[in-house]
LOSETI-319670 format. One record per atom (N, C-alpha, C, O, CB): residue number from 1; residue in three letters; x, y, z. Coordinates in steps of 0.05 Angstrom, whole numbers. Atoms other than C-alpha are relative to their C-alpha. Glycine has a CB too. Example, Ala and Ser with C-alpha at 12.3 -4.5 7.8 and 13.67 -1.06 7.14 Angstrom:
# residues 2
> 1/Ala/18/-24/0
> 1/Ala/246/-90/156
> 1/Ala/18/24/0
> 1/Ala/39/24/13
> 1/Ala/-20/1/25
> 2/Ser/-16/-24/-1
> 2/Ser/273/-21/143
> 2/Ser/-15/22/14
> 2/Ser/-5/44/18
> 2/Ser/9/9/-29
# end
This chain:
# residues 153
> 1/Met/-16/25/1
> 1/Met/2348/2253/2384
> 1/Met/4/-10/29
> 1/Met/8/5/47
> 1/Met/28/5/-14
> 2/Ala/-2/13/-27
> 2/Ala/2352/2205/2442
> 2/Ala/29/-3/8
> 2/Ala/47/-7/-9
> 2/Ala/-14/-27/0
> 3/Asn/-27/4/-11
> 3/Asn/2413/2200/2486
> 3/Asn/2/-24/18
> 3/Asn/23/-36/21
> 3/Asn/10/25/14
> 4/Ser/0/24/-18
> 4/Ser/2393/2144/2534
> 4/Ser/-22/-19/-9
> 4/Ser/-42/-10/-21
> 4/Ser/-4/9/29
> 5/Pro/20/19/8
> 5/Pro/2354/2080/2522
> 5/Pro/-28/6/10
> 5/Pro/-48/-1/-3
> 5/Pro/8/-27/10
> 6/Ser/26/-7/-10
> 6/Ser/2297/2106/2565
> 6/Ser/-15/21/-16
> 6/Ser/-39/24/-14
> 6/Ser/2/9/29
> 7/Asp/12/-20/16
> 7/Asp/2285/2162/2516
> 7/Asp/-8/-10/-28
> 7/Asp/-20/5/-44
> 7/Asp/20/23/-4
> 8/Leu/5/11/26
> 8/Leu/2277/2116/2456
> 8/Leu/-30/-7/-5
> 8/Leu/-43/-16/13
> 8/Leu/17/-24/-5
> 9/Glu/27/6/7
> 9/Glu/2211/2108/2420
> 9/Glu/-6/-29/-6
> 9/Glu/-27/-39/0
> 9/Glu/-8/17/-23
> 10/His/5/27/10
> 10/His/2220/2038/2392
> 10/His/10/-22/19
> 10/His/-4/-42/23
> 10/His/13/-4/-26
> 11/Leu/-13/21/-16
> 11/Leu/2266/1998/2439
> 11/Leu/-18/-7/23
> 11/Leu/-25/10/40
> 11/Leu/27/9/9
> 12/Gly/16/9/-21
> 12/Gly/2225/1956/2486
> 12/Gly/-30/6/-3
> 12/Gly/-46/1/15
> 12/Gly/9/12/26
> 13/Gln/28/-7/5
> 13/Gln/2160/1980/2455
> 13/Gln/-10/-15/-24
> 13/Gln/5/-24/-41
> 13/Gln/-3/31/-5
> 14/Ser/13/10/25
> 14/Ser/2111/1952/2404
> 14/Ser/2/22/-21
> 14/Ser/-5/45/-16
> 14/Ser/-29/-9/5
> 15/Ser/-4/-20/21
> 15/Ser/2126/1986/2338
> 15/Ser/-14/-8/-25
> 15/Ser/-15/-32/-32
> 15/Ser/30/5/-5
> 16/Ile/13/5/26
> 16/Ile/2088/1992/2273
> 16/Ile/20/7/-22
> 16/Ile/34/27/-20
> 16/Ile/-26/17/-2
> 17/Leu/-17/-6/23
> 17/Leu/2125/1989/2207
> 17/Leu/-7/27/-12
> 17/Leu/-30/31/-20
> 17/Leu/-2/-23/-21
> 18/Pro/6/-26/12
> 18/Pro/2131/2060/2180
> 18/Pro/-8/-3/-29
> 18/Pro/1/-21/-43
> 18/Pro/25/18/2
> 19/Ala/10/2/27
> 19/Ala/2095/2073/2115
> 19/Ala/20/9/-21
> 19/Ala/18/2/-44
> 19/Ala/-25/18/-3
> 20/Ser/-20/-10/18
> 20/Ser/2156/2108/2084
> 20/Ser/25/7/15
> 20/Ser/24/10/39
> 20/Ser/-11/25/-16
> 21/Pro/-24/-8/-14
> 21/Pro/2228/2125/2098
> 21/Pro/-2/27/13
> 21/Pro/11/32/33
> 21/Pro/24/-1/-20
> 22/Glu/3/-27/-11
> 22/Glu/2208/2197/2110
> 22/Glu/-15/-1/27
> 22/Glu/-9/16/44
> 22/Glu/-16/18/-20
> 23/Glu/15/2/-25
> 23/Glu/2160/2175/2165
> 23/Glu/15/-16/22
> 23/Glu/8/-14/45
> 23/Glu/-27/-13/-5
> 24/Ala/-14/17/-18
> 24/Ala/2209/2127/2197
> 24/Ala/16/17/20
> 24/Ala/29/37/13
> 24/Ala/19/-19/-15
> 25/Ile/-15/-13/-21
> 25/Ile/2240/2149/2263
> 25/Ile/25/-16/5
> 25/Ile/25/-39/14
> 25/Ile/-17/3/27
> 26/Leu/-26/13/-4
> 26/Leu/2314/2132/2264
> 26/Leu/12/12/25
> 26/Leu/14/36/28
> 26/Leu/19/5/-25
> 27/Glu/-9/-10/-26
> 27/Glu/2343/2136/2334
> 27/Glu/30/-7/5
> 27/Glu/41/-24/-8
> 27/Glu/-17/-12/22
> 28/Arg/-28/4/-7
> 28/Arg/2412/2140/2365
> 28/Arg/3/0/30
> 28/Arg/-14/10/45
> 28/Arg/18/22/-13
> 29/Val/-7/-1/-28
> 29/Val/2444/2129/2432
> 29/Val/30/7/2
> 29/Val/45/6/-18
> 29/Val/-5/-28/15
> 30/Gly/-28/-8/-4
> 30/Gly/2510/2153/2462
> 30/Gly/19/-24/-4
> 30/Gly/13/-46/4
> 30/Gly/3/11/27
> 31/Asn/-21/20/4
> 31/Asn/2572/2114/2441
> 31/Asn/13/-7/27
> 31/Asn/24/11/39
> 31/Asn/21/9/-21
> 32/Pro/-11/6/-26
> 32/Pro/2594/2076/2504
> 32/Pro/31/-2/0
> 32/Pro/43/-3/21
> 32/Pro/-11/-26/10
> 33/His/-29/2/2
> 33/His/2666/2073/2478
> 33/His/10/22/-19
> 33/His/25/17/-38
> 33/His/9/-28/-11
> 34/Val/-7/-23/17
> 34/Val/2676/2142/2448
> 34/Val/30/4/-2
> 34/Val/40/16/-21
> 34/Val/-13/25/10
> 35/Asp/-29/-2/0
> 35/Asp/2750/2137/2465
> 35/Asp/14/-21/-17
> 35/Asp/39/-22/-18
> 35/Asp/11/-1/28
> 36/Thr/-11/22/16
> 36/Thr/2760/2076/2420
> 36/Thr/-11/0/-28
> 36/Thr/-35/2/-32
> 36/Thr/-7/-27/14
> 37/Ala/8/2/28
> 37/Ala/2759/2072/2345
> 37/Ala/-7/-30/-7
> 37/Ala/11/-47/-4
> 37/Ala/22/11/-20
> 38/Tyr/9/27/7
> 38/Tyr/2719/2010/2323
> 38/Tyr/-20/2/-22
> 38/Tyr/-32/23/-27
> 38/Tyr/-11/-15/25
> 39/Val/19/1/23
> 39/Val/2675/1989/2265
> 39/Val/-26/-15/9
> 39/Val/-25/-35/22
> 39/Val/12/-15/-24
> 40/Val/26/12/-4
> 40/Val/2601/1973/2270
> 40/Val/-10/-8/-28
> 40/Val/-9/8/-47
> 40/Val/-21/19/15
> 41/Arg/10/9/26
> 41/Arg/2571/1931/2214
> 41/Arg/-29/-9/3
> 41/Arg/-36/-24/21
> 41/Arg/17/-24/-11
> 42/Phe/27/10/3
> 42/Phe/2498/1921/2196
> 42/Phe/-3/-12/-27
> 42/Phe/5/-1/-47
> 42/Phe/-21/23/4
> 43/Thr/4/15/25
> 43/Thr/2480/1870/2143
> 43/Thr/-30/-5/-3
> 43/Thr/-43/-16/15
> 43/Thr/16/-26/-1
> 44/Cys/28/4/6
> 44/Cys/2411/1869/2112
> 44/Cys/-2/-16/-26
> 44/Cys/-3/-4/-48
> 44/Cys/-15/28/-2
> 45/Pro/-1/17/25
> 45/Pro/2409/1810/2063
> 45/Pro/-27/-1/-14
> 45/Pro/-28/-13/-36
> 45/Pro/8/-27/7
> 46/Glu/26/2/12
> 46/Glu/2335/1818/2048
> 46/Glu/-13/28/-3
> 46/Glu/-37/31/2
> 46/Glu/-19/-18/16
> 47/Phe/11/-27/4
> 47/Phe/2326/1893/2033
> 47/Phe/-18/0/-24
> 47/Phe/-12/-13/-45
> 47/Phe/24/20/-3
> 48/Thr/20/-1/21
> 48/Thr/2266/1908/1990
> 48/Thr/-9/29/-4
> 48/Thr/-14/44/15
> 48/Thr/-24/-18/6
> 49/Ser/12/-25/8
> 49/Ser/2242/1970/1953
> 49/Ser/-16/-5/-26
> 49/Ser/-18/-28/-35
> 49/Ser/21/23/-4
> 50/Leu/15/2/25
> 50/Leu/2200/1984/1891
> 50/Leu/13/16/-22
> 50/Leu/24/37/-17
> 50/Leu/-29/9/5
> 51/Cys/-9/-16/24
> 51/Cys/2220/2005/1821
> 51/Cys/-19/24/-2
> 51/Cys/-44/20/-2
> 51/Cys/0/-18/-26
> 52/Pro/17/-23/1
> 52/Pro/2194/2076/1815
> 52/Pro/-16/2/-27
> 52/Pro/-34/18/-29
> 52/Pro/16/25/4
> 53/Val/13/-1/25
> 53/Val/2173/2064/1743
> 53/Val/-21/-22/-3
> 53/Val/-44/-17/-10
> 53/Val/20/-3/-23
> 54/Thr/18/23/4
> 54/Thr/2142/1994/1742
> 54/Thr/-16/-8/25
> 54/Thr/-36/-21/23
> 54/Thr/15/-23/-10
> 55/Gly/12/8/-25
> 55/Gly/2124/1986/1815
> 55/Gly/7/-29/9
> 55/Gly/-3/-39/29
> 55/Gly/-30/2/-2
> 56/Gln/-9/27/-7
> 56/Gln/2157/1917/1815
> 56/Gln/20/1/22
> 56/Gln/35/20/25
> 56/Gln/12/-14/-25
> 57/Pro/-19/0/-23
> 57/Pro/2197/1896/1876
> 57/Pro/29/-3/-9
> 57/Pro/34/-17/-29
> 57/Pro/-7/-23/19
> 58/Asp/-29/3/4
> 58/Asp/2272/1903/1877
> 58/Asp/12/-10/27
> 58/Asp/2/-4/48
> 58/Asp/13/27/-8
> 59/Phe/-12/13/-24
> 59/Phe/2317/1864/1925
> 59/Phe/30/5/0
> 59/Phe/43/6/-20
> 59/Phe/-6/-30/0
> 60/Ala/-29/-6/-3
> 60/Ala/2386/1879/1953
> 60/Ala/10/-13/25
> 60/Ala/-5/-19/44
> 60/Ala/5/30/-1
> 61/His/-15/8/-24
> 61/His/2437/1855/2003
> 61/His/16/25/7
> 61/His/35/33/-7
> 61/His/19/-25/-5
> 62/Leu/-14/-25/-8
> 62/Leu/2460/1918/2040
> 62/Leu/20/-7/22
> 62/Leu/14/-23/40
> 62/Leu/-20/21/10
> 63/Val/-20/2/-21
> 63/Val/2523/1922/2082
> 63/Val/8/29/7
> 63/Val/17/44/-10
> 63/Val/25/-17/-8
> 64/Ile/-6/-27/-9
> 64/Ile/2533/1985/2124
> 64/Ile/22/-3/22
> 64/Ile/18/-17/42
> 64/Ile/-25/14/12
> 65/Asp/-22/-1/-20
> 65/Asp/2599/1996/2161
> 65/Asp/4/29/8
> 65/Asp/4/47/-8
> 65/Asp/27/-12/-13
> 66/Tyr/-7/-27/-9
> 66/Tyr/2614/2056/2204
> 66/Tyr/18/-1/25
> 66/Tyr/17/-19/41
> 66/Tyr/-25/16/6
> 67/Val/-17/-5/-23
> 67/Val/2664/2081/2255
> 67/Val/-15/22/16
> 67/Val/-16/45/7
> 67/Val/30/8/-7
> 68/Pro/16/-20/-15
> 68/Pro/2622/2116/2309
> 68/Pro/17/23/11
> 68/Pro/41/20/16
> 68/Pro/-14/-13/23
> 69/Gly/-10/-23/-15
> 69/Gly/2636/2184/2337
> 69/Gly/-13/0/27
> 69/Gly/-8/-18/43
> 69/Gly/-5/27/-15
> 70/Asn/14/-1/-26
> 70/Asn/2593/2205/2396
> 70/Asn/-25/-17/1
> 70/Asn/-36/-21/22
> 70/Asn/-7/29/6
> 71/Trp/25/13/2
> 71/Trp/2533/2165/2372
> 71/Trp/2/-28/-14
> 71/Trp/19/-32/-31
> 71/Trp/-21/17/-14
> 72/Ile/5/25/14
> 72/Ile/2512/2094/2352
> 72/Ile/-30/-1/-7
> 72/Ile/-46/10/8
> 72/Ile/9/-25/17
> 73/Val/28/2/8
> 73/Val/2448/2077/2316
> 73/Val/-14/-21/16
> 73/Val/-2/-42/22
> 73/Val/-3/-6/-31
> 74/Glu/16/19/-15
> 74/Glu/2394/2041/2355
> 74/Glu/-10/-20/-21
> 74/Glu/-24/-12/-40
> 74/Glu/-24/13/16
> 75/Ser/4/20/22
> 75/Ser/2386/1975/2316
> 75/Ser/-29/-5/-6
> 75/Ser/-36/-10/-30
> 75/Ser/13/-25/8
> 76/Lys/29/5/7
> 76/Lys/2310/1966/2322
> 76/Lys/-10/22/-18
> 76/Lys/-24/17/-37
> 76/Lys/-17/-2/26
> 77/Ser/9/-22/17
> 77/Ser/2298/2035/2293
> 77/Ser/12/-2/-28
> 77/Ser/-1/5/-48
> 77/Ser/8/27/13
> 78/Leu/-12/4/26
> 78/Leu/2347/2019/2237
> 78/Leu/-15/-22/-16
> 78/Leu/-20/-19/-39
> 78/Leu/30/-8/3
> 79/Lys/15/21/14
> 79/Lys/2310/1954/2221
> 79/Lys/-26/10/-10
> 79/Lys/-34/4/-33
> 79/Lys/-4/-24/19
> 80/Leu/26/-11/9
> 80/Leu/2244/1991/2218
> 80/Leu/4/20/-23
> 80/Leu/-12/21/-41
> 80/Leu/-14/14/24
> 81/Tyr/-6/-19/21
> 81/Tyr/2275/2046/2176
> 81/Tyr/5/-14/-26
> 81/Tyr/-6/-7/-47
> 81/Tyr/24/18/7
> 82/Leu/-6/15/24
> 82/Leu/2303/1997/2126
> 82/Leu/-25/-14/-11
> 82/Leu/-29/-15/-35
> 82/Leu/23/-21/5
> 83/Ala/25/14/8
> 83/Ala/2237/1958/2124
> 83/Ala/-20/20/-12
> 83/Ala/-37/12/-28
> 83/Ala/-12/-15/23
> 84/Ser/19/-20/11
> 84/Ser/2200/2023/2108
> 84/Ser/4/5/-30
> 84/Ser/-13/17/-42
> 84/Ser/4/26/15
> 85/Tyr/-5/-2/29
> 85/Tyr/2231/2021/2038
> 85/Tyr/-17/-20/-15
> 85/Tyr/-19/-19/-40
> 85/Tyr/29/-4/-6
> 86/Arg/15/22/13
> 86/Arg/2187/1960/2023
> 86/Arg/-21/10/-20
> 86/Arg/-25/-2/-41
> 86/Arg/-13/-17/21
> 87/Asn/20/-12/18
> 87/Asn/2133/2004/1992
> 87/Asn/8/26/-12
> 87/Asn/-8/42/-20
> 87/Asn/-26/3/15
> 88/His/-11/-26/9
> 88/His/2178/2061/1971
> 88/His/12/-4/-28
> 88/His/29/-21/-32
> 88/His/22/10/20
> 89/Gly/-10/1/27
> 89/Gly/2192/2073/1898
> 89/Gly/25/17/-4
> 89/Gly/23/42/0
> 89/Gly/-21/8/-20
> 90/Ala/-25/-15/4
> 90/Ala/2264/2093/1883
> 90/Ala/20/-18/-15
> 90/Ala/19/-43/-12
> 90/Ala/12/10/26
> 91/Phe/-21/15/14
> 91/Phe/2322/2072/1838
> 91/Phe/20/-10/21
> 91/Phe/22/0/43
> 91/Phe/13/17/-21
> 92/His/-20/13/-17
> 92/His/2377/2029/1868
> 92/His/19/21/12
> 92/His/25/21/36
> 92/His/15/-21/-15
> 93/Glu/-20/-20/-8
> 93/Glu/2426/2087/1870
> 93/Glu/-12/19/22
> 93/Glu/1/25/41
> 93/Glu/9/17/-24
> 94/Asp/13/-18/-18
> 94/Asp/2376/2132/1906
> 94/Asp/-4/-13/28
> 94/Asp/3/-1/48
> 94/Asp/-27/9/-11
> 95/Cys/4/14/-26
> 95/Cys/2358/2080/1960
> 95/Cys/27/-2/15
> 95/Cys/28/5/38
> 95/Cys/-11/-28/-5
> 96/Thr/-26/5/-14
> 96/Thr/2431/2063/1975
> 96/Thr/12/26/11
> 96/Thr/19/26/35
> 96/Thr/20/-12/-20
> 97/Ile/-13/-25/-9
> 97/Ile/2457/2135/1979
> 97/Ile/-18/14/21
> 97/Ile/-7/26/40
> 97/Ile/5/18/-23
> 98/Ala/17/-13/-19
> 98/Ala/2395/2161/2016
> 98/Ala/3/-13/28
> 98/Ala/2/2/48
> 98/Ala/-30/-2/-9
> 99/Ile/-4/14/-26
> 99/Ile/2405/2108/2071
> 99/Ile/26/10/13
> 99/Ile/26/17/36
> 99/Ile/0/-31/-4
> 100/Ala/-26/-9/-11
> 100/Ala/2478/2128/2079
> 100/Ala/-2/29/10
> 100/Ala/8/35/32
> 100/Ala/22/-2/-22
> 101/Lys/2/-29/-8
> 101/Lys/2462/2203/2081
> 101/Lys/-17/3/26
> 101/Lys/-11/20/42
> 101/Lys/-12/16/-22
> 102/Arg/17/-2/-24
> 102/Arg/2407/2193/2133
> 102/Arg/16/-8/25
> 102/Arg/14/4/46
> 102/Arg/-26/-18/-3
> 103/Leu/-17/8/-23
> 103/Leu/2455/2155/2178
> 103/Leu/21/20/7
> 103/Leu/26/25/30
> 103/Leu/13/-27/-6
> 104/Ile/-20/-21/-4
> 104/Ile/2508/2208/2169
> 104/Ile/-12/24/14
> 104/Ile/0/34/33
> 104/Ile/14/8/-26
> 105/Asp/13/-23/-13
> 105/Asp/2460/2263/2187
> 105/Asp/-7/-6/29
> 105/Asp/-5/12/46
> 105/Asp/-26/7/-15
> 106/Leu/8/8/-27
> 106/Leu/2437/2225/2249
> 106/Leu/24/-3/19
> 106/Leu/24/6/41
> 106/Leu/-16/-25/0
> 107/Leu/-22/9/-17
> 107/Leu/2504/2199/2275
> 107/Leu/25/17/-1
> 107/Leu/40/17/19
> 107/Leu/7/-27/-8
> 108/Thr/-26/-13/4
> 108/Thr/2560/2243/2248
> 108/Thr/23/-19/6
> 108/Thr/39/-13/24
> 108/Thr/2/26/17
> 109/Pro/-21/20/-6
> 109/Pro/2605/2182/2246
> 109/Pro/27/10/-9
> 109/Pro/30/28/-26
> 109/Pro/-7/-27/-13
> 110/Glu/-27/-6/9
> 110/Glu/2680/2185/2238
> 110/Glu/4/-9/-29
> 110/Glu/19/3/-44
> 110/Glu/21/-14/18
> 111/Trp/-2/11/27
> 111/Trp/2672/2144/2174
> 111/Trp/-24/-18/-4
> 111/Trp/-34/-32/14
> 111/Trp/26/-16/-4
> 112/Leu/23/18/7
> 112/Leu/2615/2107/2138
> 112/Leu/4/-10/-28
> 112/Leu/13/5/-46
> 112/Leu/-27/14/3
> 113/Arg/-1/13/27
> 113/Arg/2613/2059/2079
> 113/Arg/-25/-16/-3
> 113/Arg/-34/-29/16
> 113/Arg/26/-18/-4
> 114/Ile/23/17/6
> 114/Ile/2553/2026/2046
> 114/Ile/5/-14/-26
> 114/Ile/15/-3/-45
> 114/Ile/-26/17/-1
> 115/Gly/0/16/25
> 115/Gly/2550/1971/1995
> 115/Gly/-28/-10/-5
> 115/Gly/-40/-23/12
> 115/Gly/20/-25/3
> 116/Gly/26/9/8
> 116/Gly/2485/1960/1959
> 116/Gly/3/-21/-22
> 116/Gly/9/-13/-45
> 116/Gly/-18/23/-9
> 117/Tyr/-4/22/20
> 117/Tyr/2488/1892/1923
> 117/Tyr/-28/-7/-9
> 117/Tyr/-42/-23/4
> 117/Tyr/15/-24/13
> 118/Trp/28/3/9
> 118/Trp/2424/1893/1882
> 118/Trp/-2/-24/-19
> 118/Trp/15/-29/-36
> 118/Trp/-9/25/-15
> 119/Tyr/5/24/17
> 119/Tyr/2396/1830/1850
> 119/Tyr/-9/10/-28
> 119/Tyr/-18/32/-31
> 119/Tyr/-21/-18/13
> 120/Pro/5/-8/27
> 120/Pro/2386/1831/1775
> 120/Pro/-28/12/-5
> 120/Pro/-48/2/5
> 120/Pro/4/-22/-19
> 121/Arg/25/-12/11
> 121/Arg/2333/1876/1744
> 121/Arg/5/0/-30
> 121/Arg/24/12/-40
> 121/Arg/-6/29/12
> 122/Gly/-4/1/29
> 122/Gly/2324/1863/1670
> 122/Gly/25/-16/-8
> 122/Gly/37/-10/-29
> 122/Gly/1/28/-12
> 123/Gly/-23/17/6
> 123/Gly/2379/1811/1673
> 123/Gly/27/12/8
> 123/Gly/48/0/2
> 123/Gly/1/-5/-29
> 124/Met/-26/-13/-7
> 124/Met/2432/1860/1701
> 124/Met/-1/9/29
> 124/Met/-17/25/37
> 124/Met/5/24/-18
> 125/Pro/-2/-10/-28
> 125/Pro/2452/1868/1774
> 125/Pro/12/28/0
> 125/Pro/29/35/-17
> 125/Pro/17/-19/18
> 126/Ile/-11/-27/-3
> 126/Ile/2467/1939/1796
> 126/Ile/11/1/29
> 126/Ile/-5/-2/48
> 126/Ile/-22/22/-5
> 127/Asp/-12/-3/-26
> 127/Asp/2515/1948/1854
> 127/Asp/8/29/5
> 127/Asp/18/42/-14
> 127/Asp/25/-18/4
> 128/Val/-5/-29/-7
> 128/Val/2522/2016/1889
> 128/Val/18/1/25
> 128/Val/11/-11/45
> 128/Val/-27/15/4
> 129/Phe/-19/-2/-22
> 129/Phe/2581/2033/1934
> 129/Phe/6/29/6
> 129/Phe/9/45/-13
> 129/Phe/26/-15/-6
> 130/Trp/-7/-28/-7
> 130/Trp/2597/2097/1972
> 130/Trp/11/0/28
> 130/Trp/4/-16/46
> 130/Trp/-25/18/-1
> 131/Gln/-12/-4/-26
> 131/Gln/2639/2119/2031
> 131/Gln/6/30/4
> 131/Gln/8/45/-16
> 131/Gln/25/-17/5
> 132/Thr/-3/-28/-6
> 132/Thr/2651/2185/2066
> 132/Thr/28/10/-5
> 132/Thr/33/34/-5
> 132/Thr/-7/5/28
> 133/Gly/-28/-7/4
> 133/Gly/2726/2185/2053
> 133/Gly/18/-22/9
> 133/Gly/9/-45/11
> 133/Gly/7/26/16
> 134/Asn/-18/21/-9
> 134/Asn/2787/2148/2077
> 134/Asn/-8/-9/29
> 134/Asn/-14/8/45
> 134/Asn/29/9/-1
> 135/Pro/5/8/-28
> 135/Pro/2775/2105/2139
> 135/Pro/22/9/19
> 135/Pro/44/13/11
> 135/Pro/-3/-31/1
> 136/Pro/-21/-8/-19
> 136/Pro/2811/2124/2203
> 136/Pro/22/-21/1
> 136/Pro/17/-45/-4
> 136/Pro/-13/3/28
> 137/Gln/-23/18/-2
> 137/Gln/2880/2094/2211
> 137/Gln/-3/-18/25
> 137/Gln/-16/-11/44
> 137/Gln/26/15/1
> 138/Asp/0/19/-23
> 138/Asp/2889/2034/2257
> 138/Asp/-27/-12/7
> 138/Asp/-31/-20/29
> 138/Asp/12/13/24
> 139/Val/25/13/-4
> 139/Val/2818/2009/2249
> 139/Val/-2/-22/-21
> 139/Val/1/-18/-45
> 139/Val/-24/21/-3
> 140/Trp/2/23/18
> 140/Trp/2808/1940/2220
> 140/Trp/-28/0/-12
> 140/Trp/-48/0/3
> 140/Trp/5/-27/15
> 141/Ile/26/1/14
> 141/Ile/2753/1940/2168
> 141/Ile/-1/-24/-18
> 141/Ile/14/-27/-37
> 141/Ile/-4/26/-17
> 142/Ala/2/25/14
> 142/Ala/2733/1872/2143
> 142/Ala/-12/5/-28
> 142/Ala/-28/23/-32
> 142/Ala/-18/-20/15
> 143/Pro/13/-2/26
> 143/Pro/2716/1862/2069
> 143/Pro/-30/-5/4
> 143/Pro/-38/-19/23
> 143/Pro/12/-21/-20
> 144/Gln/29/4/-3
> 144/Gln/2641/1864/2059
> 144/Gln/-9/-29/-6
> 144/Gln/-29/-37/4
> 144/Gln/-15/19/-19
> 145/Gly/5/29/2
> 145/Gly/2643/1792/2036
> 145/Gly/-24/-8/-17
> 145/Gly/-32/-32/-16
> 145/Gly/-3/-11/26
> 146/Val/22/8/17
> 146/Val/2586/1794/1986
> 146/Val/11/-6/-27
> 146/Val/23/11/-40
> 146/Val/-22/23/-1
> 147/Glu/-10/9/26
> 147/Glu/2602/1755/1924
> 147/Glu/-14/15/-22
> 147/Glu/-38/20/-20
> 147/Glu/-3/-30/-4
> 148/Pro/14/-12/23
> 148/Pro/2588/1789/1857
> 148/Pro/-20/-20/-11
> 148/Pro/-17/-44/-9
> 148/Pro/20/9/-21
> 149/Tyr/21/17/11
> 149/Tyr/2526/1763/1823
> 149/Tyr/12/-16/-23
> 149/Tyr/24/-5/-41
> 149/Tyr/-24/16/-10
> 150/Arg/-12/18/20
> 150/Arg/2546/1703/1781
> 150/Arg/-22/-14/-17
> 150/Arg/-16/-27/-37
> 150/Arg/17/-21/13
> 151/Gly/21/13/15
> 151/Gly/2478/1680/1756
> 151/Gly/4/-30/-1
> 151/Gly/10/-42/19
> 151/Gly/-2/11/-27
> 152/Arg/-3/29/3
> 152/Arg/2481/1610/1729
> 152/Arg/26/-7/-12
> 152/Arg/31/-30/-18
> 152/Arg/-22/-11/-17
> 153/Gly/-25/4/14
> 153/Gly/2550/1619/1698
> 153/Gly/22/-11/15
> 153/Gly/44/-15/4
> 153/Gly/9/23/-11
# end
């Protein structure tokens, strides 16, 4: 794991989209404000994966919130990691939770929450939510702000 920007594989370099989440290199850097509790939010409104049964594309709006400990995720590596799901077959629940667990393993954050707002499959949206526990006190955590799917109604 990288500790300084000069040790990173992706930042400032030409990078190729990983073929799978397992091949993706997710990187971290030291938290420059380890003495301060704050929230980092990543929003991925165009997340794509494949249905593991039909091979058809699935689309989601992901929102990842975390309170860093000693590490923060390097954003280019996160973008490449999330994009690596484009040709990966997995159910909505698996994609959402696997992303959260990979970030937890890498960062050991004080707290992490993920919202997977999946667009309808077979006429029914599937939303997946998970967090590591109660958020730290005295940290403002904004609502994720993604409206529930309303279709044409």
